[in-house]
C-alpha positions as CSV (number, residue, x, y, z in Angstrom):
1,M,81.0,82.3,103.7
2,S,78.9,80.5,106.2
3,G,80.5,80.5,109.5
4,I,83.0,83.3,109.1
5,D,81.5,85.3,111.8
6,D,82.3,82.5,114.3
7,V,86.0,81.6,113.1
8,A,88.9,83.0,114.9
9,L,92.2,82.9,113.3
10,N,95.2,81.5,115.1
11,F,97.5,84.2,116.0
12,D,99.4,83.9,119.3
13,A,100.9,86.4,121.6
14,G,104.4,85.9,120.2
15,N,102.9,86.6,116.6
16,L,101.2,89.6,117.9
17,K,104.5,90.9,119.5
18,L,106.3,90.3,116.1
19,L,103.5,92.4,114.2
20,N,103.9,95.1,116.6
21,A,107.7,95.2,116.0
22,I,107.3,95.1,112.3
23,L,104.8,98.0,112.3
24,A,107.3,99.8,114.4
25,I,109.9,99.4,111.9
26,V,107.6,100.5,109.2
27,M,106.8,103.8,110.9
28,F,110.4,104.4,111.6
29,S,111.1,104.1,107.8
30,I,108.4,106.6,107.1
31,A,109.7,109.2,109.7
32,L,113.0,109.0,108.0
33,D,111.5,111.1,105.4
34,L,110.1,113.7,107.8
35,R,111.7,117.1,108.4
36,M,110.5,120.0,110.4
37,D,110.3,122.0,107.2
38,D,107.6,119.9,105.9
39,F,105.5,120.9,108.8
40,R,106.4,124.6,108.5
41,R,105.4,124.4,104.8
42,I,102.1,122.9,105.7
43,V,101.4,125.6,108.3
44,R,102.0,128.1,105.7
45,G,99.6,126.5,103.3
46,P,97.4,124.1,105.2
47,K,94.4,123.6,102.7
48,P,95.8,120.4,101.0
49,L,96.6,118.7,104.2
50,L,93.1,119.5,105.8
51,V,91.4,118.3,102.6
52,G,93.5,115.1,102.8
53,L,92.8,114.4,106.3
54,A,89.1,115.0,105.7
55,S,89.1,112.6,102.8
56,Q,90.9,110.0,104.9
57,F,89.0,110.4,108.2
58,L,85.6,111.7,107.1
59,V,85.0,110.7,103.4
60,L,86.4,107.1,103.4
61,P,84.5,105.9,106.5
62,A,81.3,107.5,105.1
63,I,81.9,105.7,101.6
64,T,82.5,102.6,103.4
65,F,79.2,102.8,105.5
66,L,77.2,103.5,102.2
67,M,79.0,100.7,100.4
68,L,78.0,98.2,103.4
69,L,74.4,99.4,103.1
70,V,74.4,98.3,99.4
71,V,76.5,95.3,99.5
72,N,75.5,93.8,102.9
73,P,78.4,91.6,103.6
74,M,78.7,89.2,106.6
75,P,78.9,91.3,109.9
76,S,82.4,90.5,110.7
77,V,83.6,91.3,107.1
78,A,81.9,94.7,107.5
79,M,83.5,95.3,110.8
80,G,86.9,94.7,109.3
81,L,86.3,97.1,106.3
82,I,85.0,99.8,108.9
83,L,88.2,99.2,111.0
84,V,90.5,99.4,107.9
85,A,88.9,102.7,107.0
86,A,89.3,104.1,110.3
87,C,93.1,103.5,110.1
88,P,95.6,106.2,109.0
89,G,97.5,106.1,105.7
90,G,99.7,103.1,105.0
91,N,103.4,102.8,105.0
92,I,103.9,102.6,101.1
93,S,101.8,105.6,100.3
94,N,104.8,108.0,100.3
95,F,106.7,105.7,97.9
96,M,103.7,105.4,95.6
97,T,103.1,109.2,95.7
98,H,106.7,109.6,94.4
99,R,106.3,107.2,91.7
100,A,102.9,108.8,90.7
101,G,104.3,112.3,90.4
102,G,102.3,113.5,93.3
103,N,103.4,116.0,96.0
104,V,105.5,113.8,98.3
105,A,106.0,116.5,101.0
106,L,102.2,116.6,101.3
107,S,102.1,112.8,101.3
108,V,104.7,112.5,104.0
109,S,102.9,115.3,106.1
110,M,99.5,113.5,105.7
111,T,101.0,110.4,107.0
112,A,102.6,112.0,110.1
113,F,99.5,114.0,110.9
114,A,97.0,111.2,110.2
115,T,99.2,108.9,112.4
116,V,99.2,111.3,115.3
117,G,95.4,112.0,114.8
118,A,94.7,108.2,114.8
119,I,95.1,108.1,118.5
120,L,91.8,109.8,118.9
121,V,90.2,109.6,115.5
122,T,90.7,105.9,114.8
123,P,88.9,104.5,118.0
124,A,86.2,107.3,117.6
125,N,85.5,106.2,113.9
126,I,85.5,102.5,114.7
127,A,82.8,103.2,117.6
128,L,80.8,105.7,115.5
129,W,80.5,103.8,112.2
130,G,80.5,100.2,113.8
131,N,77.4,101.4,115.9
132,L,75.8,103.1,113.1
133,Y,75.6,99.9,110.9
134,G,73.2,97.4,112.5
135,P,75.1,94.2,111.7
136,T,78.4,95.2,113.4
137,R,76.6,96.8,116.4
138,E,76.5,93.5,118.0
139,I,80.1,92.8,117.4
140,L,81.1,95.9,119.1
141,Q,78.8,95.3,122.0
142,R,80.0,91.8,122.3
143,T,83.7,92.9,122.2
144,E,83.4,95.9,124.6
145,I,86.2,97.5,123.0
146,D,88.0,100.2,125.2
147,P,88.8,103.4,123.2
148,V,91.5,104.3,125.5
149,A,93.2,101.0,125.1
150,V,93.0,101.4,121.5
151,A,94.5,104.9,121.7
152,I,97.3,103.5,123.8
153,T,98.0,100.8,121.3
154,V,98.0,103.2,118.4
155,G,100.2,105.6,120.3
156,F,102.9,103.0,121.1
157,M,102.9,101.4,117.7
158,L,102.9,104.5,115.6
159,I,103.9,107.7,117.4
160,L,107.1,106.5,119.3
161,P,108.8,105.1,116.1
162,L,107.6,108.3,114.2
163,I,109.4,110.5,116.7
164,L,112.5,108.2,116.8
165,G,112.7,108.3,112.9
166,M,112.4,112.1,112.8
167,L,115.3,112.4,115.6
168,V,117.5,110.2,113.5
169,N,116.7,112.4,110.5
170,A,117.4,115.6,112.2
171,R,120.5,114.6,114.1
172,F,122.2,112.1,111.6
173,T,121.1,113.4,108.4
174,A,123.7,111.5,106.3
175,F,123.0,108.3,108.0
176,A,119.2,108.7,107.5
177,D,119.8,109.4,103.6
178,K,121.8,106.3,103.4
179,I,119.2,104.0,105.0
180,R,116.1,105.6,103.9
181,R,115.2,103.8,100.7
182,P,116.6,100.4,101.8
183,M,114.5,100.7,105.1
184,Q,111.3,101.6,103.0
185,W,111.7,98.4,100.8
186,L,112.8,96.3,103.7
187,S,109.9,97.3,105.9
188,M,107.3,96.8,103.0
189,A,108.9,93.3,102.2
190,I,108.9,92.2,105.8
191,F,105.3,93.2,106.3
192,I,104.2,91.3,103.3
193,A,106.2,88.3,104.3
194,F,104.7,88.4,107.7
195,I,101.2,88.6,106.3
196,V,101.9,85.4,104.1
197,V,103.4,83.5,107.0
198,A,100.4,84.4,109.2
199,L,98.0,83.4,106.5
200,G,100.0,80.0,106.1
201,A,99.2,79.1,109.7
202,N,95.6,79.7,109.0
203,W,95.5,78.6,105.3
204,D,92.4,76.4,105.4
205,N,90.2,79.2,106.9
206,F,91.9,81.9,104.6
207,Q,91.4,79.7,101.5
208,R,87.8,79.0,102.5
209,F,86.8,82.5,103.0
210,A,89.2,84.7,100.8
211,T,87.4,84.2,97.4
212,G,84.2,85.4,98.9
213,I,85.8,88.6,100.2
214,I,88.3,89.6,97.7
215,G,85.6,91.2,95.6
216,I,84.4,93.3,98.3
217,V,87.9,94.3,99.2
218,I,88.7,95.4,95.7
219,L,85.5,97.4,95.5
220,H,86.3,99.0,98.8
221,N,89.7,100.0,97.7
222,A,88.5,101.4,94.3
223,L,86.0,103.5,96.1
224,A,88.8,104.9,98.5
225,F,91.0,105.9,95.7
226,L,87.9,107.4,93.9
227,G,86.7,109.2,97.0
228,G,90.1,110.7,97.5
229,Y,90.5,112.1,94.0
230,L,87.0,113.5,93.9
231,T,87.3,115.1,97.3
232,A,90.7,116.8,96.2
233,T,89.1,117.8,92.9
234,A,86.0,119.5,94.6
235,A,88.5,121.4,96.8
236,N,90.3,122.6,93.6
237,L,93.6,121.2,94.6
238,S,96.5,121.0,92.1
239,E,97.0,117.9,90.2
240,R,100.0,117.0,92.1
241,D,98.0,117.4,95.4
242,R,95.1,115.4,94.0
243,R,97.3,112.5,93.3
244,S,98.7,112.6,96.8
245,V,95.3,112.8,98.4
246,T,94.1,110.1,96.2
247,I,96.9,107.6,97.1
248,E,96.8,108.5,100.9
249,T,93.1,107.8,101.1
250,G,93.3,104.5,99.1
251,I,96.4,103.1,100.9
252,Q,95.6,102.3,104.5
253,N,97.6,101.0,107.4
254,S,96.2,97.4,107.3
255,G,99.0,96.4,109.6
256,L,97.6,98.6,112.5
257,G,94.3,97.1,111.5
258,L,95.5,93.6,112.1
259,I,97.0,94.5,115.3
260,L,93.7,96.0,116.6
261,I,91.8,93.0,115.4
262,F,94.0,90.4,117.1
263,A,94.4,92.4,120.3
264,F,90.7,93.6,120.8
265,F,88.6,91.3,118.5
266,G,90.1,87.8,119.2
267,G,91.2,87.4,115.6
268,L,87.6,87.3,114.2
269,G,87.8,85.6,110.9
270,G,86.0,87.9,108.5
271,M,88.1,91.0,110.0
272,A,91.2,89.4,110.0
273,V,90.8,88.0,106.3
274,A,89.4,91.4,105.1
275,A,92.3,93.2,106.6
276,A,94.9,90.8,105.4
277,L,93.5,91.1,101.8
278,W,93.6,94.9,102.0
279,G,97.2,94.6,102.9
280,I,98.2,92.6,99.8
281,W,95.5,94.3,97.4
282,H,96.4,97.8,98.1
283,A,99.9,97.3,97.4
284,I,99.1,95.9,94.0
285,S,96.3,98.5,93.1
286,G,98.4,101.5,94.5
287,L,101.5,100.4,92.1
288,A,99.1,100.3,89.2
289,L,97.4,103.4,90.0
290,A,100.9,105.2,90.5
291,A,102.0,103.8,87.1
292,F,98.8,105.3,85.5
293,F,99.4,108.7,87.0
294,A,103.2,108.6,86.0
295,R,102.1,108.4,82.3
296,R,99.9,111.6,82.6
297,E,101.9,114.9,82.7
298,V,101.0,117.3,85.5
299,P,99.6,120.6,84.0
300,E,102.2,123.2,84.5
301,C,99.5,125.8,85.2
302,A,97.8,123.8,88.0
303,T,97.9,125.3,91.4
304,S,96.4,124.7,94.7
């Protein structure tokens, strides 16, 4: 692990633009699941959504901070985990929630609200927890990250595709129904393929550091799932809602994390490797957790 704080992964402007485009496709595919009725339903019963957003934007960063105090990883790795925890839910959470027998409408609504809220909350969480944790404070001071620039990046990469997808779903419903599932699978495949290609260009550094980071990433992801489930349980949500909140908390938008790392942190090695490993591992762990949930029947008497 020696030297990981000083290594910058090779990721040129063309690759960054490609990653931006891929993330836009991912968000567009998510928005094809969104209808105004989903938001009206949440307004009538907002408790599960508020619990889910609190789990994602308050509980997960706090758990991350406590984990870092115990594990004490290299500063750039710690900064990468803080940044991932500050991102909104990932693109495959809705698909996994469906497979898990969770509340898909809640999952989709959480993704939408978290994505919009990320414009303000993501840069705020990066600044707050990054400065609270001593080893990462120097990275933030050295980087001089601009919260407004982060907010603008998040807005363009997430909000515009979200609005476009909702418009397509509202005005061309039949077309949206036809392309919804293929787009979700395609976006996930493209994103994973891009990570593989990007890592291939930096394979020596990735191979050098990945084995020292993967254990921390697995632990962090497991704590995210656990924190989501315990938060939803403490709030007395129904089992279906608990599953949604659990998956939304443990599936993070690591694609956005990579964009922020390469755009504002110069591709700092520990941050980039941690976010890339998150992008691969949370797909594996999320599918495994969804399969576990799917084998357990949801109690009929469970209510929110």
